[in-house]
C-alpha positions in Angstrom: 6.1 -0.2 19.5 4.7 -1.7 22.7 3.9 1.8 24.0 2.3 2.7 20.7 0.2 -0.6 20.8 -1.0 0.3 24.3 -2.1 3.7 23.1 -4.0 2.1 20.2 -5.7 -0.3 22.6 -7.0 2.7 24.6 -9.1 3.5 21.4 -10.5 0.0 21.2 -8.0 -1.6 18.7 -6.8 -5.1 19.3 -3.0 -5.2 18.9 -0.3 -7.7 18.8 3.4 -6.7 19.0 5.8 -9.2 17.4 9.3 -8.8 18.7 12.2 -11.1 19.2 14.7 -11.2 22.0 18.2 -9.7 21.8 19.6 -7.8 18.8 17.4 -8.8 15.8 20.1 -7.5 13.3 22.5 -10.2 14.4 20.0 -13.1 14.3 18.9 -15.4 11.4 16.6 -17.7 13.4 13.6 -16.8 15.6 14.0 -13.1 14.6 10.2 -12.4 14.7 8.6 -15.2 16.7 4.9 -15.3 16.3 4.9 -13.4 13.0 2.3 -15.9 11.7 -0.3 -13.8 13.5 -0.3 -11.7 10.3 -2.7 -14.1 8.8 -5.4 -12.6 11.1 -4.3 -9.0 10.9 -6.4 -6.2 9.3 -3.5 -3.7 9.4 0.2 -4.1 9.9 2.7 -1.5 11.1 6.3 -2.3 10.3 9.1 -0.8 12.3 12.2 -2.9 11.7 15.7 -2.6 10.2 18.3 -4.8 8.6 16.7 -8.1 9.3 17.6 -11.5 7.8 14.5 -13.6 8.3 14.4 -17.4 7.8 11.9 -18.4 5.1 9.2 -19.5 7.7 9.2 -15.9 9.1 9.3 -14.2 5.7 6.4 -16.3 4.3 3.7 -14.6 6.5 5.0 -11.1 5.5 4.9 -12.0 1.8 1.4 -13.5 2.2 0.1 -10.4 4.0 1.6 -8.1 1.4 0.0 -10.1 -1.4 -3.4 -9.9 0.4 -3.6 -6.2 -0.4 -4.5 -5.3 3.2 -3.1 -2.0 4.5 0.5 -1.5 5.5 2.2 1.3 7.5 5.9 1.5 7.5 7.6 3.6 10.2 11.0 5.2 10.1 13.5 2.5 9.0 10.9 0.3 7.3 12.3 1.1 3.8 15.5 -0.7 4.8 13.9 -3.5 6.9 16.0 -6.3 5.4 19.7 -7.0 4.8 20.1 -10.1 2.8 23.3 -11.2 1.0 23.5 -10.5 -2.7 23.1 -14.2 -3.6 20.0 -14.5 -1.4 16.6 -14.9 -3.2 15.2 -12.0 -1.0 18.1 -9.6 -1.7 15.8 -7.3 -3.8 13.8 -6.6 -0.6 16.8 -4.8 0.9 16.1 -1.6 -0.9 12.6 -2.2 -2.3 10.5 -2.8 0.8 8.2 0.2 1.2 8.9 1.8 -2.1 6.3 3.1 -4.5 7.3 0.3 -7.0 6.9 -2.4 -4.4 3.6 -1.2 -3.2 2.2 -1.0 -6.7 3.5 -4.5 -7.6 2.2 -6.1 -4.4 -1.3 -4.5 -4.7 -1.5 -5.4 -8.4 -0.6 -9.1 -7.7 -3.4 -9.1 -5.1 -5.9 -8.3 -7.9 -6.4 -4.6 -7.4 -6.6 -2.0 -10.2 -6.7 1.8 -10.5 -3.7 2.0 -8.2 -2.7 5.4 -7.2 0.4 6.1 -5.0 0.8 9.6 -3.8 4.0 10.9 -2.1 3.7 13.5 0.6 6.8 15.2 1.9 6.7 16.7 5.4 9.5 18.8 7.0 10.8 17.8 10.4 13.3 19.9 12.4 15.0 18.4 15.4 16.8 21.8 16.0 20.5 22.2 15.7 22.9 19.3 15.3 23.7 19.3 19.1 19.9 19.1 19.8 19.6 16.2 17.3 22.7 14.3 18.6 21.7 14.6 22.2 18.2 13.5 21.5 19.4 10.6 19.4 21.7 9.4 22.3 18.9 9.8 24.8 16.5 7.6 22.8 18.8 4.7 21.7 17.4 1.2 22.1 19.1 -0.9 24.7 21.3 -2.9 22.3 22.5 0.2 20.5 23.0 2.1 23.8 25.2 -0.8 25.1 27.2 -0.7 21.9 27.5 3.1 22.0 28.6 3.1 25.7 31.3 0.5 24.9 33.0 2.9 22.4 36.1 4.9 23.3 35.9 8.7 23.5 37.8 8.8 20.2 35.3 6.4 18.5 32.3 8.4 19.8 33.8 11.6 18.5 34.4 10.0 15.1 30.8 8.7 15.0 29.4 12.1 16.0 31.5 13.7 13.2 30.3 11.1 10.6 26.6 11.7 11.6 27.1 15.4 11.5 28.5 15.2 8.0 25.4 13.3 6.9 23.2 16.1 8.2 25.0 18.9 6.4 22.8 18.8 3.3 19.8 19.3 5.5 21.3 22.1 7.7 20.1 25.6 7.0 22.1 28.8 7.4 20.7 29.4 10.9 22.2 26.0 12.0 18.8 24.2 12.2 18.4 20.8 10.6 15.3 20.3 8.4 14.7 16.7 7.3 12.2 15.8 4.6 9.9 12.9 5.7 8.4 11.1 2.8 5.0 9.3 3.2 3.5 7.1 0.5 -0.3 6.8 0.4 -1.8 4.1 -1.8 -5.4 3.7 -2.9 -6.7 1.0 -5.2 -9.9 -0.7 -6.2 -10.7 -4.4 -6.0 -11.4 -5.8 -9.5 
């Protein structure tokens, strides 16, 4: 995200990247320090996965969503959170970034005539070997450290498991074609 932010700044946008230290998936405090900056944001881009935020870090996100301002979710944003079943925010584990969640948040913000359109794009990373090698090359530092600590047998099992998950997207010629879904929401202020 910092590289993406710098690119946006070249075009005159003012950006702030909110990122914690260490592995955010293992933290429950100080996960997104500085997230309160959302109160001044005109647009938010979420790129996060399996977070367990404390209430004080969730509150600015909820307030922003209720404001009706634009939101962009990249890649893993639809599973941004991983709360326990008994946690009050558990529903956000699978609902963040869904059509239903968008409509509800925008309606609560006082908008009407809400239209959510889904666009599906096809993305092909090549064969499974191309996909796997590219995946390993672009792992984040915490995941790379974890991956590098695996035994040869564990790496082989992981590769096989990932390959099994790509089979439904693999064509007869061996190329993988993933569908990328994008939701675009428009609404009117009442």
